[in-house]
C-alpha positions in Angstrom: 23.4 18.5 -23.0 20.8 18.0 -20.5 18.1 14.9 -20.6 15.4 14.1 -18.3 14.4 10.4 -18.2 12.4 7.6 -15.9 11.8 4.1 -15.5 11.1 1.5 -18.2 7.5 0.5 -18.5 6.5 4.0 -17.9 3.3 4.6 -16.2 1.6 8.1 -16.1 3.2 9.3 -12.9 6.6 8.6 -14.7 5.3 10.2 -17.8 3.7 13.2 -15.9 7.1 13.8 -14.0 9.1 13.8 -17.1 6.8 16.3 -18.7 6.5 18.4 -15.6 10.5 18.4 -14.9 10.8 19.5 -18.8 8.8 22.6 -17.4 11.2 23.1 -14.7 14.4 22.4 -16.9 13.5 23.8 -20.2 16.8 23.3 -21.6 16.5 19.6 -21.3 15.4 16.8 -23.5 12.8 14.5 -22.5 13.6 11.1 -23.2 11.2 8.2 -22.7 12.2 4.5 -22.2 11.1 2.1 -25.4 8.6 0.2 -23.2 5.7 2.0 -22.2 2.7 1.0 -20.0 -0.3 0.4 -22.4 -2.4 2.9 -21.2 0.4 5.6 -21.6 1.0 4.5 -25.0 -2.7 4.7 -26.1 -2.4 8.2 -24.4 0.7 9.4 -26.4 -0.6 7.9 -29.5 -3.2 10.7 -29.5 -1.3 13.5 -27.5 2.3 12.9 -29.1 2.2 16.3 -31.0 1.4 18.2 -27.6 4.4 16.4 -25.6 7.8 16.3 -27.5 9.9 13.4 -26.4 12.8 11.6 -27.7 14.1 7.9 -27.2 17.4 7.0 -25.9 18.5 5.8 -29.2 18.4 9.5 -30.4 20.7 10.8 -27.5 24.4 11.3 -28.1 25.3 10.0 -24.4 28.9 11.5 -25.0 27.4 14.9 -25.0 25.0 14.5 -21.7 26.3 16.7 -18.7 23.2 16.8 -16.7 20.8 13.7 -16.1 17.5 14.3 -14.5 16.0 11.3 -13.3 12.2 11.2 -12.1 10.0 8.4 -10.4 13.1 6.0 -10.0 16.4 5.9 -8.1 17.8 2.8 -9.7 20.2 2.4 -12.6 18.8 -1.1 -14.1 15.3 0.7 -14.4 16.6 3.3 -17.0 16.7 2.5 -20.4 19.9 2.0 -22.3 21.8 4.9 -20.1 24.4 2.3 -18.4 27.0 4.3 -20.0 26.3 7.2 -18.0 26.4 5.7 -14.7 30.4 6.0 -14.7 30.8 9.1 -16.7 33.0 11.5 -14.7 31.7 15.0 -14.3 28.0 14.3 -14.8 25.5 16.1 -12.7 22.4 14.1 -11.5 19.4 15.4 -10.2 16.7 13.1 -8.9 12.9 13.4 -8.2 11.4 10.5 -6.8 8.7 9.3 -4.1 10.5 5.8 -3.7 13.5 5.1 -1.4 16.5 3.0 -1.1 17.8 3.1 -4.6 21.6 3.0 -5.8 21.5 6.6 -7.9 24.1 8.6 -6.3 22.4 11.8 -7.2 24.1 15.4 -7.1 21.0 16.9 -5.8 17.6 15.0 -4.8 14.1 15.7 -3.7 13.3 12.3 -2.5 10.2 12.4 0.1 7.6 10.0 0.8 4.4 10.9 -1.1 1.9 9.0 -3.0 3.2 10.0 -6.5 6.5 12.0 -7.7 4.4 14.3 -9.6 3.4 15.7 -6.3 6.7 16.7 -5.5 7.5 18.6 -8.9 4.1 20.1 -8.2 5.4 21.9 -5.2 8.1 23.5 -7.3 5.8 24.3 -10.0 3.6 26.2 -8.0 6.5 27.9 -6.0 7.6 29.2 -9.4 4.1 30.2 -10.6 4.9 28.0 -13.8 1.9 28.2 -16.4 0.1 25.2 -17.0 -2.2 24.4 -19.6 -5.4 22.2 -19.2 -3.4 19.3 -20.9 -0.7 19.6 -18.6 -2.9 19.7 -15.8 -4.8 16.7 -17.1 -1.7 14.5 -17.7 -0.3 15.6 -14.1 -3.5 14.6 -12.4 -3.4 11.4 -14.2 0.0 10.7 -12.8 -1.2 11.5 -9.4 -4.3 9.4 -9.4 -2.8 6.5 -11.0 -0.3 6.4 -8.2 -2.5 7.1 -5.2 -5.8 5.4 -6.5 -7.9 8.3 -7.0 -6.2 9.4 -3.7 -7.3 6.4 -1.8 -4.2 4.6 -1.3 -2.9 4.3 2.0 0.5 5.9 0.6 -1.5 9.0 -0.2 -0.5 12.0 1.8 -2.3 15.4 2.3 0.2 17.0 -0.1 -1.1 14.7 -2.9 -4.7 16.1 -2.3 -3.7 19.5 -2.4 -1.9 18.9 -5.4 -5.0 17.3 -6.8 -6.9 20.5 -6.1 -4.6 22.8 -7.7 -4.5 20.5 -11.2 -8.3 20.7 -11.2 -8.2 24.6 -10.5 -6.0 24.6 -13.4 -8.8 22.7 -15.6 -7.8 19.2 -15.5 -10.2 17.1 -17.4 -11.5 14.3 -15.6 -13.4 12.7 -18.7 -9.9 12.1 -20.1 -8.7 10.7 -17.1 -11.5 8.1 -16.9 -10.8 7.3 -20.6 -7.1 6.5 -20.2 -6.8 5.5 -16.4 -8.9 2.2 -16.7 -6.5 -0.9 -16.9 -6.1 -2.5 -20.3 -6.0 -6.1 -20.2 -4.5 -8.0 -23.0 -5.0 -11.7 -23.5 -1.9 -12.7 -21.8 -2.6 -10.5 -18.7 -6.0 -12.3 -18.5 -4.6 -15.7 -19.0 -1.9 -14.9 -16.1 -4.9 -13.5 -13.6 -6.7 -16.6 -14.4 -3.9 -18.9 -13.5 -3.4 -16.8 -10.3 -7.0 -17.3 -9.3 -6.9 -21.1 -10.0 -4.0 -21.5 -7.7 -5.0 -18.7 -5.1 -3.7 -19.4 -1.6 -4.4 -17.0 1.7 -2.0 -17.2 4.6 -2.0 -15.4 7.7 1.5 -14.0 8.7 1.7 -11.3 11.8 -2.2 -11.1 11.9 -2.3 -10.0 7.9 -3.8 -12.0 5.2 -1.3 -12.4 2.5 -1.3 -14.5 -0.7 1.7 -15.4 -2.4 1.2 -17.0 -6.0 4.1 -18.4 -8.2 3.2 -18.3 -11.8 5.2 -19.3 -15.0 5.3 -17.0 -17.8 6.4 -16.9 -21.4 7.6 -14.0 -23.0 7.0 -10.6 -22.1 3.8 -9.9 -20.4 2.8 -6.0 -20.2 1.9 -4.3 -17.0 2.1 -7.5 -14.7 1.5 -4.9 -11.6 -2.1 -4.3 -12.9 -2.9 -8.1 -12.7 -1.3 -8.2 -8.9 -3.5 -5.3 -8.1 -6.8 -6.9 -9.4 -5.9 -10.1 -7.9 -5.5 -8.6 -4.4 -8.9 -7.1 -4.7 -10.5 -10.3 -6.1 -8.7 -12.4 -3.2 -9.5 -9.7 -0.7 -5.9 -9.9 1.2 -4.2 -7.2 3.0 -1.2 -7.8 0.6 -0.8 -10.0 -2.6 2.6 -11.1 -4.1 2.9 -12.4 -7.5 6.3 -14.4 -8.4 6.7 -14.4 -12.2 9.2 -17.2 -13.4 10.5 -16.5 -16.8 12.4 -19.7 -17.4 14.2 -18.6 -20.7 15.8 -15.7 -18.8 16.2 -17.6 -15.4 14.6 -14.8 -13.4 11.7 -14.2 -10.9 9.9 -10.9 -11.3 8.3 -10.3 -7.8 5.4 -7.7 -7.8 3.7 -6.8 -4.5 0.7 -4.9 -3.6 -0.8 -3.8 -0.2 -3.9 -2.3 0.9 -2.2 -0.9 4.3 0.5 1.3 5.2 1.2 -1.3 8.1 2.4 -3.7 5.5 5.1 -1.9 3.6 5.7 -3.6 0.5 8.4 -1.1 -0.5 10.2 -1.9 2.5 9.8 -6.0 1.7 10.7 -5.6 -1.7 13.9 -3.6 -0.8 15.0 -6.6 1.5 15.0 -8.2 -1.9 17.1 -5.8 -3.6 14.3 -4.2 -5.2 12.1 -1.1 -4.3 8.8 0.7 -4.1 6.7 2.4 -1.4 4.1 1.3 1.3 1.5 0.4 -1.3 3.4 -1.4 -4.1 6.9 -2.5 -5.0 8.8 -5.1 -7.0 12.1 -6.6 -7.4 14.0 -8.7 -10.1 15.9 -11.9 -8.6 18.2 -13.7 -10.9 19.0 -17.8 -10.6 16.6 -18.5 -7.9 14.0 -21.2 -7.1 10.4 -19.4 -6.6 9.7 -21.5 -3.8 12.9 -19.8 -2.0 11.5 -16.2 -2.9 8.1 -16.9 -1.6 9.6 -18.1 1.7 11.7 -14.8 1.5 8.6 -13.0 1.3 6.7 -14.6 4.3 10.0 -14.3 6.2 10.3 -10.5 5.4 6.5 -9.9 6.2 7.3 -11.6 9.7 10.0 -9.0 10.4 8.3 -6.4 8.8 9.3 -2.9 10.6 5.6 -1.8 10.8 4.2 -5.1 12.5 6.1 -4.3 15.9 2.9 -3.0 17.5 1.0 -6.1 19.2 -2.4 -6.3 20.9 -0.6 -6.9 23.9 1.0 -3.4 23.5 -2.7 -1.9 23.3 -4.7 -3.8 25.4 -6.1 -2.7 29.1 -5.2 -4.7 32.1 -6.4 -5.8 34.5 -9.4 -6.6 33.5 -12.9 -6.6 35.1 -14.7 -9.6 34.8 -18.2 -11.2 36.1 -19.1 -14.6 36.9 -22.2 -16.2 34.9 -24.0 -16.3 37.9 -23.8 -12.5 38.6 -27.1 -10.6 38.4 -27.8 -8.1 35.8 -28.5 -5.7 38.4 -24.9 -6.2 39.8 -23.4 -6.0 36.2 -25.3 -2.5 36.0 -23.6 -1.3 39.0 -20.2 -2.7 37.8 -20.3 -1.0 34.4 -21.3 2.4 36.3 -18.4 2.0 38.7 -15.8 1.1 35.9 -17.0 3.7 33.5 -17.1 0.8 30.6 -19.5 -0.4 28.5 -18.9 -4.2 28.6 -16.9 -7.1 30.4 -15.9 -10.8 29.7 -17.8 -13.4 31.8 -15.6 -16.2 33.2 -16.7 -19.7 34.8 -14.0 -21.4 36.7 -11.4 -18.7 35.6 -12.3 -19.6 32.1 -13.8 -17.2 29.4 -17.4 -18.3 28.6 -19.0 -15.2 27.0 -19.2 -11.4 27.0 -21.9 -8.9 28.2 -22.2 -5.4 27.2 -24.8 -2.8 27.9 -26.6 -3.2 24.6 -27.6 -6.7 25.8 -29.6 -4.8 28.7 -32.1 -4.2 25.6 -33.2 -7.7 26.0 -34.6 -7.2 29.2 -38.5 -6.8 29.0 -39.2 -5.7 32.5 -37.5 -4.4 35.6 -37.8 -8.0 37.2 -35.5 -9.3 35.0 -32.6 -7.6 36.5 -32.1 -10.2 39.0 -31.6 -12.8 36.7 -28.0 -13.8 36.1 -25.7 -12.5 33.4 -25.6 -16.3 31.6 -29.2 -15.5 30.5 -28.4 -12.5 28.4 -24.6 -12.8 27.4 -23.2 -13.5 24.2 -21.8 -17.1 24.1 -20.0 -16.9 20.9 -16.9 -15.5 22.4 -14.6 -13.7 19.9 -11.1 -13.8 21.3 -7.7 -12.4 20.1 -4.0 -13.5 21.2 -1.3 -11.0 22.7 0.6 -11.3 19.7 -1.9 -10.6 17.4 -1.5 -7.2 15.2 -4.0 -4.2 15.8 -5.3 -4.7 12.2 -6.4 -8.4 13.2 -8.2 -7.2 16.2 -9.9 -4.7 14.0 -10.9 -7.0 11.5 -12.6 -9.2 14.1 -14.6 -6.3 15.5 -15.7 -5.5 12.2 -16.8 -8.7 11.0 -18.6 -9.7 14.2 -20.0 -6.0 14.8 -18.4 -6.1 18.5 -16.8 -3.4 20.3 -14.2 -5.3 22.5 -12.1 -8.4 22.4 -10.8 -10.4 25.2 -6.9 -11.0 25.0 -6.5 -14.6 25.9 -3.3 -16.3 26.6 -3.1 -20.2 27.4 -7.0 -20.2 28.3 -6.7 -17.1 30.6 -7.8 -13.7 29.9 -4.9 -11.2 30.5 -6.5 -8.2 28.8 -9.2 -6.4 26.9 -8.8 -4.5 23.8 -11.5 -2.2 22.4 -12.4 0.0 19.3 -11.1 3.0 21.1 -7.7 1.0 21.5 -7.4 0.4 18.0 -8.2 3.8 16.8 -5.2 5.1 19.0 -3.0 3.1 16.6 -4.7 3.6 13.5 -4.6 7.3 14.1 -1.5 7.4 15.8 -2.7 9.2 18.8 -0.2 7.3 21.3 1.7 9.8 23.5 5.2 10.5 23.0 
């Protein structure tokens, strides 16, 4: 007997992946966990006749010879399948876009992608498997949910190709819009309200993050939706909800990030959980939630993607001018150096910045004889050498400036420009 299954609290990517796998393995029985995401439950209540599935209790585990797992690589996320973990001779096939689990698969397709359904679509297209419009709609729902409509940083080019293929196969966007909107229960609303009342913002390695400890009673559906919404409202690069259930003596940690540079999946794996760059979770037993918060901060500080610093991208030495330099001499310097602006220093200390666009403030040619200090921008925005490129870019966007002096101990040691940050964001650095 063959079965296909996925993680508890099944979301659309998990459901789509189970159904897609059933097309690739027609002899396998799709088995859904008891707990489903509310949106998925609503979808199946209407479409259950189109997608035949079973529950774990309906399966005789002694007869299972092949287990196909989708959208998770951890045994503790499967529903009532613990007996199979030690079953000898069991063939395990794994399809997943997460990394770092404990399933020792016989065969696996485990790659970085925005959604697991994308990996399955690759095989479906290769085998020319026929899709109905309802299949295409469900599969696109899974893809859109896990990629935020192709907007999350973890989205890949292959996700976009898969979405196009599903639209070609008549995926219905109206149905998607009906079921993909988050369903907020009263408990979810209460948790979100409590998180917002106690919201804090921290700056770690140049990232703005928020870690919130909330005590919950009983089961609260789909806390990941709450954390995602919380991150958007408090406007941080990453948000972490630490949900303490005293009755079970456990902390459920859920993280959401808006940037691949802060890899939540990697951070959660450091806590025994898992996920991908934009999302992750971990379940930790018998631990003080304040310690969990400190662990998260430490892991963010040691995040593998945060190793690139402003000092790695900045230009040096820096061309500077004194406050008494004439605008005419400044124009000659800018032409000679091929740059668009320079810091202004006085007694070795940065006091402002002057750029080509400041020449627009000159009303006549005679003003070229005036000193730079008459036209420079005195509100000097600076950055430290240890800051992240993301922080530098954020400052440039916020203040609408094209360059930042890099200052250490009151001295300018370099300068970082918009072009420098683009080199980082678009991975244009030479090998």
